[in-house]
Structures are given as C-alpha cells and as structure tokens.
C-alpha positions in Angstrom: 38.2 -26.6 27.1 37.7 -27.0 22.8 40.0 -23.8 22.9 42.9 -25.1 25.0 43.0 -28.4 23.2 46.2 -27.0 20.9 47.6 -25.6 24.1 48.0 -28.5 26.0 49.8 -31.8 26.3 47.2 -34.6 25.4 47.7 -36.0 28.9 47.3 -32.4 30.6 44.3 -32.0 28.3 42.5 -35.3 29.3 43.2 -34.1 33.4 41.0 -31.2 33.0 38.6 -33.0 30.6 38.1 -35.9 33.4 38.0 -33.8 35.9 35.6 -31.4 34.5 33.7 -34.6 33.6 33.3 -36.0 36.8 32.5 -32.9 38.3 29.6 -32.6 35.9 28.5 -36.3 36.2 28.7 -35.7 40.1 30.5 -39.1 40.4 32.5 -39.5 43.4 35.9 -40.8 42.3 39.2 -41.9 43.9 42.5 -39.9 42.7 43.7 -43.4 40.8 40.5 -43.8 39.1 41.1 -40.2 37.8 44.5 -41.3 36.7 43.6 -44.1 35.3 40.9 -42.5 32.9 43.6 -40.1 31.9 46.0 -43.0 31.0 43.2 -44.7 29.2 42.6 -41.4 27.5 45.7 -40.9 26.2 46.3 -44.4 25.3 43.7 -44.6 23.2 44.1 -41.2 21.7 46.2 -43.2 19.1 43.7 -45.3 17.0 46.0 -48.1 16.2 46.0 -49.2 20.0 42.4 -50.1 19.4 43.8 -52.9 16.9 46.2 -55.8 17.5 47.7 -56.8 14.0 48.2 -55.0 10.4 47.2 -57.3 7.9 49.4 -57.8 4.7 46.8 -56.1 3.1 46.7 -52.7 5.0 44.1 -54.4 7.0 43.5 -53.4 11.0 42.3 -56.4 13.0 41.5 -56.7 16.4 40.4 -60.0 18.3 36.5 -59.7 19.7 35.9 -59.1 23.3 34.9 -63.3 23.7 38.4 -64.0 21.9 40.2 -61.9 24.5 38.2 -63.4 27.7 38.8 -66.9 26.5 42.2 -66.5 26.1 42.8 -64.7 29.8 40.9 -67.4 31.2 43.1 -70.0 30.0 46.7 -68.0 30.6 48.7 -68.0 33.4 48.0 -65.4 36.3 50.6 -62.3 34.8 49.0 -62.6 30.9 45.8 -62.9 32.4 45.6 -59.7 34.0 47.0 -57.8 31.6 44.3 -59.7 28.9 41.4 -58.5 31.5 42.6 -55.1 32.1 43.1 -54.8 28.2 39.3 -56.2 28.0 37.9 -54.1 30.7 39.9 -50.9 28.8 38.6 -51.3 25.7 35.1 -52.3 26.6 35.0 -48.8 28.8 36.3 -46.5 25.6 34.1 -48.2 23.1 31.3 -47.7 25.1 32.1 -44.4 26.2 33.2 -42.7 22.8 30.9 -44.9 20.4 28.1 -46.3 22.5 25.5 -44.3 19.8 26.8 -46.2 17.1 27.0 -49.6 18.5 23.9 -50.6 18.1 23.9 -50.7 14.1 26.6 -53.3 15.0 25.2 -57.4 15.5 26.4 -56.8 19.0 25.2 -54.2 20.9 26.4 -51.5 23.9 24.9 -54.0 26.3 27.2 -56.7 25.4 30.6 -54.3 25.9 28.9 -53.1 29.1 28.8 -56.8 30.6 31.9 -57.4 29.3 33.7 -54.7 30.6 31.8 -55.2 34.2 33.3 -58.9 34.3 36.8 -58.0 33.4 36.9 -55.7 35.9 35.1 -57.9 38.5 37.7 -60.4 37.6 40.7 -58.1 37.8 39.8 -57.3 41.2 40.0 -61.1 42.3 43.3 -61.3 40.5 45.4 -58.3 41.7 47.2 -58.8 44.9 47.4 -55.0 45.8 44.5 -53.7 47.6 44.7 -50.5 46.5 44.2 -51.6 42.5 41.7 -54.4 43.5 39.8 -51.8 45.1 40.0 -49.7 41.9 39.0 -52.4 39.6 35.9 -53.4 41.6 35.2 -49.3 41.7 35.2 -49.8 37.6 32.7 -52.9 37.9 30.6 -51.6 40.3 30.1 -48.4 38.3 30.8 -49.2 34.9 28.3 -46.9 33.4 29.0 -44.1 35.3 32.5 -44.5 34.3 31.2 -45.1 30.7 28.7 -41.7 30.9 32.4 -39.6 32.1 33.8 -40.9 29.0 30.6 -40.3 27.0 30.8 -36.4 28.4 34.1 -35.8 27.4 33.5 -37.1 23.9 30.6 -34.8 23.2 32.4 -31.8 24.6 35.1 -32.2 22.8 33.2 -33.3 19.7 34.8 -36.3 19.1 31.7 -38.4 18.4 28.8 -36.5 16.6 26.0 -39.4 16.6 23.1 -37.3 17.5 20.5 -40.0 16.7 17.8 -39.8 19.4 16.4 -43.3 18.3 19.8 -45.2 18.9 20.4 -42.9 22.3 16.9 -43.8 23.7 17.5 -47.5 22.5 20.7 -47.4 24.6 19.0 -45.6 27.3 16.7 -48.3 28.2 19.6 -51.1 27.6 21.5 -49.1 30.3 19.5 -46.8 32.6 22.4 -44.2 32.0 21.3 -40.9 33.7 23.3 -39.1 31.1 21.7 -40.6 28.2 18.3 -39.7 29.8 19.6 -36.3 30.5 20.7 -35.9 27.1 17.7 -37.1 25.9 15.5 -34.8 27.9 17.5 -31.6 27.1 17.0 -32.2 23.5 13.2 -32.3 24.0 12.8 -35.9 23.7 9.2 -36.6 25.5 8.8 -40.3 27.2 6.7 -41.6 30.0 9.3 -43.8 31.6 12.2 -41.7 31.0 10.1 -38.2 32.9 8.7 -40.7 35.8 12.5 -41.8 36.6 13.6 -38.3 36.4 10.8 -37.2 38.8 11.5 -39.8 40.9 15.4 -38.9 41.5 
C-alpha cells in the first residue's frame, strides 16, 4: 500500500486503505460507512480543515469540542446537523490518527470518544433519511471500532509515529480497544489483564 501512495489520487488511495483496514479489523460495515470514512480522510488530508480560522498573527485556531456541541444544541436543525457532523468527524479523526498522543494533553482520549459517540447518536435522531440515521447510529455504537480502522490506516501509512507503549497501554485501559490490545501484545507488552481478555475471546 505504501508503494502505491504516489500513484493514486487521495480518494482512490483511501478507498483501498479503508477496505484493507476494515478487512484487517474484521469490522462488519455497510458500503455507505466505507464511503463516509473515505470522504472523511480525504477531507482531513488538508490539515487546515482541522481549524476554524486563522488569526492576524497567523496562528490557526479551532473551537473546542464542548463549544461545538453547545453551539449545535442552540442552533436551528439544519445548522445543528452540520455542527454535530463536524463534532463527530473531528472526534473520530483525532482519536484515530492522534489517539496515542492525546494523553499528553489536559483532555485525554476518553473525552474525544465520548463526544464522538454523543455527536453521532444525536445525528442519528436529527436526520430524516433512514439510511443516514442508521449510518450515524452505527458510528455511535461502534465508534471505537471505527477509531481502530483509522488508527490501523495511520500506522500502515506512517502518518503517526508515536510508539510509546505506556501511552498506548493507558489508552487501552480507557477504551478497551482490541487493536490497541493486539498492538501491545505483538510488541511484547506483557500484562495479566490484556492476556486474560485476549484468551477469553
């Protein structure tokens, strides 16, 4: 997959990457969910899309997740849907690609997971089309699984290089992520609880 990166347009590359990641993580998912992930990854390939505005001093800023949620809850339906989608997408992308470094922040990965799950759950209730309601409900219920898909893509494409096993273990304890557990075991990280859960499955 790495050798093909420069030969493919971003969307074509992510179609292959998402398909491979979902297969590797054995995640049952509808075609619409795969399309959604491809669009999300294509959108955020431009880092500027993570930010809301650029200040006069050139510094880029973005609203906090709590600010986006509060604004969404106080907006009319059409605006609320857009803001909830932004909240869900941002939470999913950041946990998927930068989850292992979130514990360096004041707000850790569990906060992003909770906000993402809540955003997609609210979206499922807001939209009229049944197909999208079902899609957002799936993202809410399986948020960590989809996070693992993005994390797998990140690792395979060398888009994040944080290999600190302690941070990974801390995030595993908070999320119970199967991918994080597998990575820890493959790396030789021995822990009773990890191996007990692995044998139980």
